[in-house]
N, C-alpha and C positions, 0 to 999 in steps of 0.2 A: 600224249593223251589230250583230248580236247578240253577246252574250258567249258564250264557248265552252260553258259549262255550260247556258246557255239554249238554244243551238242543238242540243246533244245531247238535251236533254229534249224539245225540240219536234220532232225528226226521228226517226222510228222506224228508219230505215235506219242513221243514225249510232249509235243505241242498240245495234242488233244488232252493228254492226262493233266498237264498243267492248267489248261483252260477249265477242265472239269473240277479240278481241285479248288481253283479260285472261286468257282460258283458254289461248291459244296460247303465252303467255310461259313458262308452266311446263311445257307439254307438248312444245314444238317444240325439238328438240335442235340442229338446224342453223340455225334462225332463218328459213328460207325462207318458211314459212307466215306467221310474224309480219311479215316484210317485205312480203308481199303484202297483208296486212290494213292495214299502215301506209299503203301506197300507196292503197288503196281509201278509207281514212279521209281522207287528204289530198285526194284527188280530190273526194270528197263535200263536204268542208268548203269547198274552193275554189269548187265549184259553187254552194253555198248563199250563200257570201259574195259571189260575183260577181252573184248575183241580188238581193243586198241584203235577203234574206228568211230567216227561220228555217224556214219551211215550203217543201217542194219545190213548184215551180210545176206540175209534171206529175202530182201525186197525184190520186187518184180523188176526185171531188166528194163532199162529205159526204152528200148525199141519196142518191147512188148506193151509197156504202159502207153506209149504213144499210139500204137495200133488199136488198143482197146478204147482209149479215150476218143479217138477218131471214129471208131465204130459207134460208140454211144452218141456222139454228136450227130452222126448221120441217121441214126435210128431213134432219136429221142422221142418222137411221137408214136413209136410202135412199142409193142411188148418186147422187152429185152430180158432174156433169161440168163441165169448164171452159166448154163451150158453154152449159150451163144457167145458170151464173153470169154469163157475158157477156150472154146474152139478158136476164136479169133486170136487168142494169145498162144495157142498151140500147147495147152496144158490141161491136166485133169481139172475138174470143177473144184475140188477141195484144195488142191495145191494152188490153183490160181487164186481162189478166194483168200487164202492165208497170205500169199505173196502180195496181192493187191492191197490188202489191209496194212501190211508192213510198209509198203511203198507210199501209201497215201494217208494212212491213219484212219481211213473209213472203210466200212464194208462196201462191197460193190453196190448193194441195194441202196445204201445211204448216199453213195456218190451219185447214183442215177437220180434219186429224189432231189438232191441239191441242184443237179443240172436241169431238171424239169422245172424247179422253182425259178431258177435264173431265166429259163426260156419263157415262163409265164410273165415274169417281170418285164422282159423285153417286149413281149406282145402287148402288155397293158400300157407301156410307155408309148407305143405307136398309135394308140387310140383308134385303130382301124377296126377292131373287133370288140364285141361286147364282152362283159365279164363272163357270161355264161359260155360263150364261144371259146374264150381262152381256157376256161376250166375244162371244158369238154376236150379241147385239143391236147392239153397237157396231161390229163389223167387217162386218156384213152389207152395208152400203153401201160399205165399203172395198174389197171384192172387185171391184167394177165400175170403180173409179177408174183 
């Protein structure tokens, strides 16, 4: 069985939950949100422990994940639908979405938003385009999501 820190570093869902828990401890006055995150952490930890693995069994296969992230990188300035990503991975929409989240710790939509933000940062650092142009370039695909 993996050590706690090894399991957290190997599982993106656990990483996200730990990060949210740390934020919630200072922001949550009545503790309900923190309690909910504690329960989610415990459930995830027990699931990984019962499988005897540090990686979730149901995560997206590495080759599918690479194919999908490459597709997102190539079409970052266009509208990208869940159906497009699922088709790229060769899976149904709902199955893909669940496996993608298990593999990355993020919903496909959130992953795309983060990639668009990174793209906008790169464009702003180049100083070749105005702020308005960068915004219009990076959100053009977002309007269709």
